[in-house]
Structures are given as C-alpha cells and as structure tokens.
LOGULO-523201 format. One line per 5 residues: their letters; for each residue y, x, z of N, C-alpha, C. Coordinates in steps of 0.2 Angstrom, whole numbers, plus 5000, padded with zeros to 4 digits. Each point is the difference from the previous one (the first is absolute). Last residue first. Example, Ala and Ser with C-alpha at 12.3 -4.5 7.8 and 13.67 -1.06 7.14 Angstrom:
! residues 2
sa	4989:5064:5035:5006:5004:5001:5005:4996:5003 | 4972:5002:5000:5006:4996:5000:5006:5004:5000
! end
This chain:
! residues 265
iealt	4923:5083:4942:4998:5002:5007:4994:5005:5000 | 5021:4996:4981:4992:4999:5002:4999:5002:5007 | 5025:4991:4992:4995:5006:5000:4993:4998:5002 | 5018:4984:4987:4998:5002:5006:4995:5006:5000 | 5022:4992:4985:4993:5002:4999:4997:5002:5007
vgpsh	5021:4982:4995:4997:5006:5003:4993:5002:4999 | 5013:4980:4993:5000:5006:4995:4998:5006:5004 | 5001:4979:5011:4994:5000:4996:5001:5006:4995 | 5011:5000:5024:5001:4998:4994:4994:5001:4995 | 4995:4998:5026:5003:5004:4995:5002:4996:4994
aiffp	4986:5004:5026:5004:4995:4997:5004:5004:4994 | 4976:5004:5014:5005:5003:4996:5004:4995:4997 | 4982:5004:5023:5002:4996:4994:5005:5004:4996 | 4979:4998:5021:5005:5004:4997:5002:4997:4994 | 4989:4982:5014:4998:5007:4998:5006:5004:4998
nafgd	5002:4978:5017:5000:5003:4993:4997:5007:5000 | 4996:4976:5016:5002:5007:5000:5000:5003:4993 | 4995:4977:5011:5006:5001:4997:5002:5008:5000 | 4979:4989:5007:5005:5003:5005:5007:5001:4997 | 4983:4997:4982:4998:4999:5007:5005:5004:5004
kgytl	5011:4991:4978:4994:5004:5002:4998:4999:5007 | 5018:4990:4986:4995:4996:5003:4994:5004:5002 | 5015:5008:4979:5001:4998:5007:4995:4995:5002 | 5003:5022:4980:4999:4993:5002:5001:4999:5007 | 5005:5020:4980:5000:4998:5007:5000:4993:5001
prhdd	4991:5012:4977:5005:4997:5003:4999:4999:5008 | 4989:5021:4988:4999:4993:4999:5006:4996:5004 | 4994:5025:5000:5006:4997:4996:4999:4993:4998 | 4987:5015:5014:4997:4998:4994:5005:4997:4995 | 5005:5009:5023:4993:5003:4998:4998:4999:4993
frvvt	5021:4992:5011:5000:5007:4998:4993:5002:4998 | 5010:4975:4996:4996:5004:5005:5001:5007:4998 | 5020:4985:4991:4993:5001:4999:4997:5004:5006 | 5023:4985:4990:4997:5004:5006:4992:5000:4999 | 5024:4996:4983:4994:4999:5002:4998:5004:5006
ggaga	5023:4989:4985:4996:5006:5002:4993:4997:5003 | 5020:4987:4991:4996:5003:4995:4995:5006:5002 | 5014:4984:5013:5005:5005:4996:4996:5004:4995 | 4989:4985:5015:5005:4996:4996:5005:5004:4997 | 4984:5010:5013:4997:4997:4995:5005:4996:4995
lvahg	5008:5010:5020:4998:5005:4995:4997:4997:4994 | 5004:4986:5019:5006:5002:4997:4999:5005:4994 | 4981:4994:5013:5002:4994:4996:5007:5002:4996 | 4992:5016:5015:4995:5000:4995:5003:4994:4995 | 5010:5002:5021:5002:5005:4995:4996:5000:4994
aatdw	4993:4985:5016:5007:4998:4998:5002:5005:4995 | 4980:5005:5011:4999:4994:4995:5007:4999:4997 | 4994:5018:5017:5001:5001:4993:5001:4994:4996 | 4995:5002:5024:5005:5005:4999:5002:5000:4992 | 4983:4986:5009:5007:4997:5001:5005:5006:4999
emtrg	4977:5005:4997:5003:4996:4995:5007:4997:5001 | 4993:5023:5011:4997:4994:5001:5004:4995:4994 | 4995:5029:5003:5004:4994:5000:4997:4994:5001 | 4996:5029:5001:4998:4993:5002:5006:4995:4999 | 4998:5022:4984:5000:4998:5008:4999:4993:5001
lrpyi	5008:5013:4979:4993:5002:5002:5000:5000:5008 | 5016:4990:4978:4999:5000:5007:4993:5002:5002 | 5020:5002:4979:4993:5001:5002:5000:4999:5008 | 5018:4994:4979:4999:5000:5008:4993:5000:5001 | 5018:5003:4977:4994:5000:5003:5000:5001:5008
daegt	5020:4999:4985:4994:4998:4995:4993:4999:5004 | 5028:4996:5007:4995:5005:5001:4994:4998:4995 | 5020:4988:5000:5003:5006:5004:4995:5005:5001 | 4998:4977:4989:5000:5006:4996:5003:5006:5003 | 4994:4978:5010:5007:5001:4997:5001:5005:4995
avlcf	4979:4997:5012:5002:4994:4996:5006:5000:4997 | 4993:5018:5014:4997:5000:4994:5001:4994:4995 | 5009:5000:5022:5003:5005:4996:4997:5002:4993 | 4991:4984:5016:5006:4997:4996:5003:5006:4996 | 4981:5005:5013:4998:4996:4995:5007:4998:4996
klssg	5003:5011:5020:4997:5005:4995:4998:4996:4993 | 5008:4989:5021:5005:5002:4995:4998:5005:4994 | 4987:4991:5020:4999:4997:4993:5006:5002:4995 | 4998:5016:5022:4998:4993:4999:4999:4998:4993 | 5015:5022:5003:4996:4996:5004:4998:4993:4998
askmd	5006:5025:4986:5002:4993:5003:4995:4997:5004 | 5008:5024:4984:4996:4997:5006:5003:4994:5002 | 4999:5015:4976:5003:4996:5005:4996:4999:5005 | 5002:5018:4978:4996:4997:5005:5005:4996:5005 | 4999:5011:4972:5004:4997:5006:4995:4997:5005
avsyr	4992:5011:4980:5007:5002:5000:5004:4998:5006 | 4973:5006:4993:5004:4996:5004:5008:5002:4999 | 4973:5000:4990:5006:5004:4999:5006:4995:5003 | 4974:5000:5009:5005:4997:4996:5006:5005:4998 | 4982:5002:5017:4997:5000:4993:5004:4997:4995
giydd	5006:5002:5023:5000:5007:4997:4997:5000:4993 | 5000:4981:5015:5006:5001:4997:5000:5006:4996 | 4982:4998:5014:4999:4995:4994:5007:5000:4996 | 5000:5013:5020:4995:5003:4995:4999:4996:4994 | 5013:4992:5018:5004:5005:4997:4995:5003:4994
taqdr	4990:4984:5014:5005:4997:4996:5004:5005:4996 | 4985:5008:5016:4997:4996:4995:5004:4997:4995 | 5009:5009:5020:4998:5005:4995:4997:4998:4994 | 5016:4983:5012:4995:5005:5003:4998:5005:4994 | 5018:4978:5010:4999:5005:4995:4995:5005:5003
hsksa	5011:4979:5009:4993:5001:5000:4998:5005:4994 | 5023:4992:5006:4997:5001:5007:4992:5002:4999 | 5014:4996:4980:5004:5004:5005:4997:5001:5006 | 4989:4995:4975:5001:4998:5007:5005:5004:5004 | 5002:5001:4973:4994:5000:5005:5002:4998:5007
vvrla	5007:5001:4971:5002:4998:5006:4994:5000:5005 | 5008:5012:4975:4995:4998:5005:5003:4998:5006 | 5004:5006:4972:5004:4998:5006:4995:4997:5005 | 4996:5017:4977:4999:4994:5004:5004:5000:5006 | 4997:5013:4977:5005:5000:5005:5000:4994:5004
andpa	4985:5004:4982:5002:5007:5001:5005:5000:5006 | 4993:4979:4992:4995:5003:5003:5001:5008:5001 | 5017:4979:4998:4999:5006:4996:4994:5004:5004 | 5006:4972:5000:5000:5007:5003:4999:5005:4995 | 5011:4975:5001:4995:5003:4996:5000:5008:5002
avaip	5006:4980:5018:5002:5004:4995:4995:5003:4995 | 5001:4975:5014:4998:5007:5001:5003:5004:4994 | 5013:4979:5008:4994:5001:4996:4999:5008:5001 | 5016:4976:5009:4998:5007:5001:4994:5001:4995 | 5022:4981:5002:4993:5002:4998:4999:5007:5001
sclgp	5019:4988:5014:4999:5003:4994:4993:5002:4999 | 5018:4982:5014:4993:5003:5000:5000:5004:4993 | 5018:4987:5019:5000:5004:4994:4993:5004:4999 | 4999:4981:5018:5006:5003:4997:4999:5003:4993 | 4985:4980:5014:5001:5007:4998:5007:5001:4997
aakgf	4996:4981:5018:4999:5001:4993:5001:5007:4999 | 5000:4991:5023:4999:4994:4996:4998:5001:4993 | 5007:5018:5016:4993:4997:5001:4998:4994:4995 | 5016:5022:4995:5001:4993:5003:4993:4997:5000 | 5010:5026:4998:4994:4996:4999:5001:4993:5003
pgtee	5018:5019:4989:4997:4997:5006:4995:4995:4998 | 4995:5018:4988:5003:4996:5005:5007:4998:4998 | 4979:5005:4982:5005:5003:5004:5004:4996:5005 | 4974:5001:4988:5006:4996:5002:5005:5004:5003 | 4978:5004:4982:5004:5003:5006:5006:4996:5001
vstgd	4975:4993:4987:5008:5001:5000:5002:5004:5007 | 4976:4992:4983:5003:5003:5006:5008:5001:4999 | 4980:4982:4989:5004:5006:4999:5003:5002:5006 | 4987:4980:4998:4996:5006:5002:5004:5006:4998 | 5008:4976:5000:4996:5002:4994:4996:5007:5000
aatwf	5015:4992:5018:4994:4995:4999:4996:5001:4994 | 5012:5021:5011:5002:4994:4998:4994:4995:4999 | 5001:5022:5016:4997:4997:4994:5003:4993:4998 | 5012:5021:5015:4996:4994:5000:4997:4998:4993 | 5017:5018:5018:4996:5000:4994:4995:4994:5001
lrgra	5023:5012:5012:4995:4995:5000:4997:4999:4993 | 5016:5017:5018:4997:4999:4993:4995:4995:5001 | 5015:5011:5017:5003:4995:4996:4997:4999:4993 | 4994:5015:5020:5002:5003:4994:5004:4995:4995 | 4990:4993:5021:5005:5006:5002:5003:5003:4994
payvv	4984:4982:4998:5006:4998:5002:5005:5006:5002 | 4980:4995:4982:5002:5006:5004:5006:4999:5004 | 4979:4985:4987:5007:5000:5002:5001:5006:5005 | 4982:4987:4981:5001:5006:5004:5008:5001:5002 | 4981:4980:4989:5007:5002:5002:4999:5006:5004
grvpi	4983:4986:4981:5002:5003:5006:5007:5002:5001 | 4977:4990:4984:5007:4999:5002:5001:5003:5006 | 4979:5003:4990:5003:4997:4994:5008:4999:5002 | 4976:5014:5008:5007:4998:5002:5004:4998:4995 | 4973:4998:5001:5005:5003:4997:5007:4998:5003
ggevw	4978:4990:5004:4999:5007:5002:5006:5005:4997 | 4999:4976:4997:4994:5003:4997:5000:5007:5001 | 5022:4994:5008:4996:4995:4997:4994:5003:4996 | 5021:5005:5020:4994:5002:4996:4996:4995:4997 | 5026:5005:5010:4995:4995:4999:4995:5003:4996
ainvt	5019:5011:5018:4997:4999:4994:4995:4994:4999 | 5021:5015:5015:4996:4994:5000:4997:4999:4993 | 5014:5019:5018:4996:4999:4994:4996:4993:5000 | 5022:5017:5010:4996:4994:5001:4997:4999:4994 | 5008:5025:5009:5000:4994:4995:4997:4994:5003
fdgrr	5012:5027:5004:4995:4996:5002:5001:4993:4996 | 5012:5024:5003:4995:4998:4995:4995:4995:5002 | 5018:5010:5014:5002:4995:4995:4995:4998:4995 | 5002:5015:5021:5001:5003:4994:5001:4995:4994 | 4995:5000:5026:5006:4998:4997:5002:5003:4993
qvfek	4980:5001:5015:5004:5006:4999:5006:4998:4997 | 4985:4983:5003:5001:5003:5007:5004:5006:4999 | 4995:4989:4980:5004:4996:5004:5001:5003:5007 | 4985:5010:4985:5007:5001:4998:5005:4996:5004 | 4977:4997:5005:5002:5007:5002:5008:5001:4997
tgdlp	4989:4980:4993:5003:5000:5007:5002:5007:5003 | 4993:4989:4977:5004:5006:5002:5002:5000:5007 | 4996:4977:4990:4997:5006:4997:5004:5006:5001 | 4999:4975:5010:5004:5006:5000:4996:5006:4998 | 4991:4978:4998:5007:4998:5002:5005:5006:5001
dviff	4978:4994:4984:5002:5006:5005:5007:4999:5002 | 4980:4983:4988:5007:5002:5003:5000:5006:5004 | 4987:4981:4980:4999:5006:5005:5007:5003:5001 | 4987:4976:4990:5006:5004:5001:4998:5006:5004 | 4982:4988:4983:5003:5000:5007:5007:5004:5000
dtvdl	4975:4996:4986:5006:4997:4999:5004:4999:5007 | 4978:5009:5000:5003:5003:4993:5007:4997:4999 | 4983:5003:5024:5004:4997:4995:5002:5003:4994 | 4989:5000:5026:4996:5002:4993:5004:4995:4995 | 5007:5011:5026:5000:4994:4995:4996:5003:4994
dhtds	5006:5012:5021:4993:4998:4998:5000:4995:4995 | 5020:5007:5010:4998:5006:4996:4992:4999:4999 | 5016:4986:5013:5000:4998:4992:4996:5006:4997 | 5004:5001:5023:4995:4994:4999:5000:4998:4993 | 5015:5017:5009:4994:5002:4999:4995:4995:4998
reetv	5026:5003:4997:4996:4995:5003:4993:5001:4998 | 5019:5013:4993:5001:4999:5007:4996:4995:5003 | 5001:5005:4976:4998:5006:5004:5000:4999:5007 | 4995:4980:4983:5006:5004:5002:4997:5005:5005 | 4993:4978:4982:4997:5006:5003:5006:5005:5002
vaadp	4994:4973:4993:5006:5005:5001:4996:5005:5004 | 4994:4977:4983:4998:5005:5005:5005:5005:5001 | 5004:4974:4993:4999:5007:4997:4998:5004:5006 | 5007:4977:5001:4993:5000:4998:4999:5007:4998 | 5022:4993:5007:4995:4999:5005:4993:5001:4998
faaql	5025:5007:4993:4993:5000:4996:4995:4999:5005 | 5022:5000:5007:5001:4998:4993:4994:5000:4996 | 5000:5005:5024:5004:4994:4999:5000:4998:4993 | 4990:5020:5006:4996:4995:5002:5003:4993:4999 | 5013:5020:4996:4994:4999:4995:4996:4994:5001
gasil	5017:5006:5016:5003:4998:4994:4994:4998:4994 | 4994:5010:5021:5002:4993:5001:5003:4997:4993 | 4995:5023:5000:4994:4996:5001:5001:4993:5001 | 5018:5015:4999:4997:4999:4994:4994:4996:5000 | 5011:5005:5020:5005:4996:4996:4996:4999:4993
adaae	4989:5014:5016:5001:4993:5002:5004:4996:4996 | 4999:5023:4995:4994:4997:4999:5000:4992:5002 | 5018:5014:5005:5000:4998:4993:4994:4997:4998 | 5002:5007:5022:5005:4995:4999:5000:4998:4993 | 4986:5018:5007:4998:4993:5002:5005:4995:4999
daetv	5005:5022:4994:4994:4998:4996:4998:4993:5002 | 5018:5009:5013:5002:4998:4993:4994:4998:4996 | 4997:5009:5021:5001:4993:5001:5003:4998:4993 | 4983:5020:4998:5006:4999:5004:5002:4992:5000 | 4979:5021:4995:5002:4993:4999:5006:4999:5005
psdds	4983:5022:4989:5006:4997:5004:5001:4993:4998 | 4976:5013:4998:5006:4999:4996:5005:4997:5005 | 4976:5005:5005:5005:5005:5002:5007:5000:4996 | 4981:4984:5001:4999:5005:4995:5005:5005:5000 | 5001:4982:5016:4993:5003:5000:4999:5005:4995
ktrvd	5026:4996:5006:4994:4996:4999:4993:5004:5000 | 5025:5004:5012:4995:5003:4996:4994:4995:4999 | 5029:4997:5005:4993:5001:5003:4995:5003:4995 | 5029:4997:5006:4995:5002:4995:4993:5001:5004 | 5026:4988:5004:4994:5002:5002:4995:5002:4994
fdpaa	5028:5003:5001:4995:4995:4999:4993:5003:5002 | 5029:5005:5000:4993:5002:5002:4996:4994:4998 | 5023:4999:4995:5000:5007:5002:4993:5002:5002 | 5004:4982:4981:5001:5000:5007:4999:5007:5002 | 4998:4992:4977:5007:5002:5002:5000:5001:5008
yiemi	4980:4993:4990:5001:5007:4997:5007:5002:5003 | 4994:4977:5003:4996:5005:5005:5002:5007:4998 | 5008:4984:4985:5003:4999:5007:4997:5004:5005 | 4991:5000:4978:5006:5004:5001:5004:4999:5007 | 4980:4988:4994:4999:5007:5001:5006:5004:5001
adgae	5002:4977:4995:4997:5001:5007:4999:5007:5001 | 5007:4994:4979:5006:4999:5005:4997:5002:5007 | 4985:5000:4982:5004:5006:5000:5005:4999:5005 | 4987:4982:4997:4996:5005:5004:5004:5006:5000 | 5009:4983:4986:5000:4998:5007:4997:5005:5005
lalrr	4998:5003:4977:5007:5002:5002:5001:4998:5007 | 4979:4995:4990:5001:5007:5001:5007:5002:5002 | 4995:4977:4996:4996:5003:5006:5001:5007:5001 | 5009:4990:4980:5003:4998:5006:4997:5003:5007 | 4989:5003:4979:5006:5004:5000:5004:4998:5007
ltvmm	4981:4988:4995:4998:5007:5002:5006:5004:5001 | 5003:4978:4992:4998:5000:5007:4998:5007:5002 | 5006:4996:4978:5006:4998:5004:4998:5001:5007 | 4983:5002:4985:5004:5006:5001:5006:4999:5003 | 4985:4982:4997:4997:5005:5004:5005:5006:5001
sdfdm	5005:4982:4985:5001:4999:5007:4997:5005:5005 | 4996:5003:4977:5008:4999:5001:5001:4999:5007 | 4978:5000:4993:5002:5007:5001:5008:5000:5001 | 4979:4983:5004:5007:4999:4997:5003:5007:5002 | 4973:4996:4999:5006:5001:5004:5006:4999:4995
! end
C-alpha cells in the first residue's frame, strides 16, 4: 500500500463524512431507528457510511472493506482490510452532546497501522501520517491538503497520580471497580473513539473498557494511539489486541501509555 496516497484519501473521506453528519446534526429533527442489537442508527450513520464505502471502493478496488452499517461485511475472513465506523457514538449524536467521531482504519496483518479519527462537532482531527506517526491537525480543514499538523505523543505517567478516561455512555460498576485499583489523580469521561485520542495526546494515561465493543469502534483510535507511542492490550492477559477476529468482536481491553503499571487481574 502507498500510505501517502492512502492517508490523503482517508483524511478527505473522513472530512466529507463529517460534513454530511453535521448537516443532519444541525437539522431540527432527524429519524432514529433501533437495529437488531438494540443500538440506535440514524440517517447520518447511513449517509456517512455510503460516502466512505463508495470512496474506499473507488480508490482501493482490490481491498476488503468492513463497515458497521453493512452486515454483509461482518462475515469476512480477512487480516488486511479497511474498517469503518461512519458515526461512532450515535447515542452522543442523538443526545446532541458532540462526542461522536468518524473512524476509518487500515488493518494489516491483524494490526491497525493507519487511521483517521474526526470529531466534527468538536473540531478535532487526528490521523496517522504515512510514516505511521500520529498528528493532530488544527482547522480549518481543507479537503485537498492538510493544514497545520502537530505531532502527538503519550505522556510519561505518574503511577501515583494517574489520569483516567472512561466511557461517557457505557460506564458500569465493573469499570469503576477496576479503576479503583489505581491511584487516580484525575478522571475524565468522553464518548466514542475520542478516549483513545486523549491518551494519544497525553491528556490521559489509561482508558479501560470492560464492555462490549466491535473492531470498527476501536481500530482507528487504536492506530492513532499506536502512532503516538501507546498500546492497546486485552484485559484478560495483557496480550496485544488484534483484529480480524470472528465476527469482528472485541474482548475487554485497556488502552494506555506504556509507562502505566497495569493492575493484576
């Protein structure tokens, strides 16, 4: 893969999808339906998915594409593939809380190696450069070429005063019990894949997730965090989280700066 041209395309598609999402977000009302797994879906999810899927297929006709909104892609057996969550954080979108993102990643050999996370309502754009390092771009975001980009990197944590970020919509007692094993100086809540990005920028040290997620929820954020020096491991045995699993379902996981001493389970 030519990562230079890939990232130009992924960045552009994420921005175009963000425009489509924000047009619907600004409307006085929009339709919300419930999928078979009881999760919500809106016309914004579908519009962004159609745009990104068509763009990837046009630019990379030989590459597999897995996307949340297309159930016929969920049975693919692949290790190299694009994976898309066109609107991560639909609950945040429906409640107009702003913490939703567009996520596009390239997985190679089961590892997310390039990705884009765009939070259009927050005006934050994170992506991996062609060399695999991660940047945050500051707006305005032109479609043709990147603007001002700053390298991002995880922080060197103080294990006696850790900064934790956890889910805004999926926080539970098991998560709180696990966080209680650490010496915590600061606690943040955030929606969608922004949690990975807060660790990637050094705004937080650790993000534990003890709940159901799918690979399209995590791949782009995982790539951004890895490009900033961070890591994502399985909760049960602290082995690296890999992709292309059966049904694209994730186990519980921990995203963190490598300097964090993980609690024993």
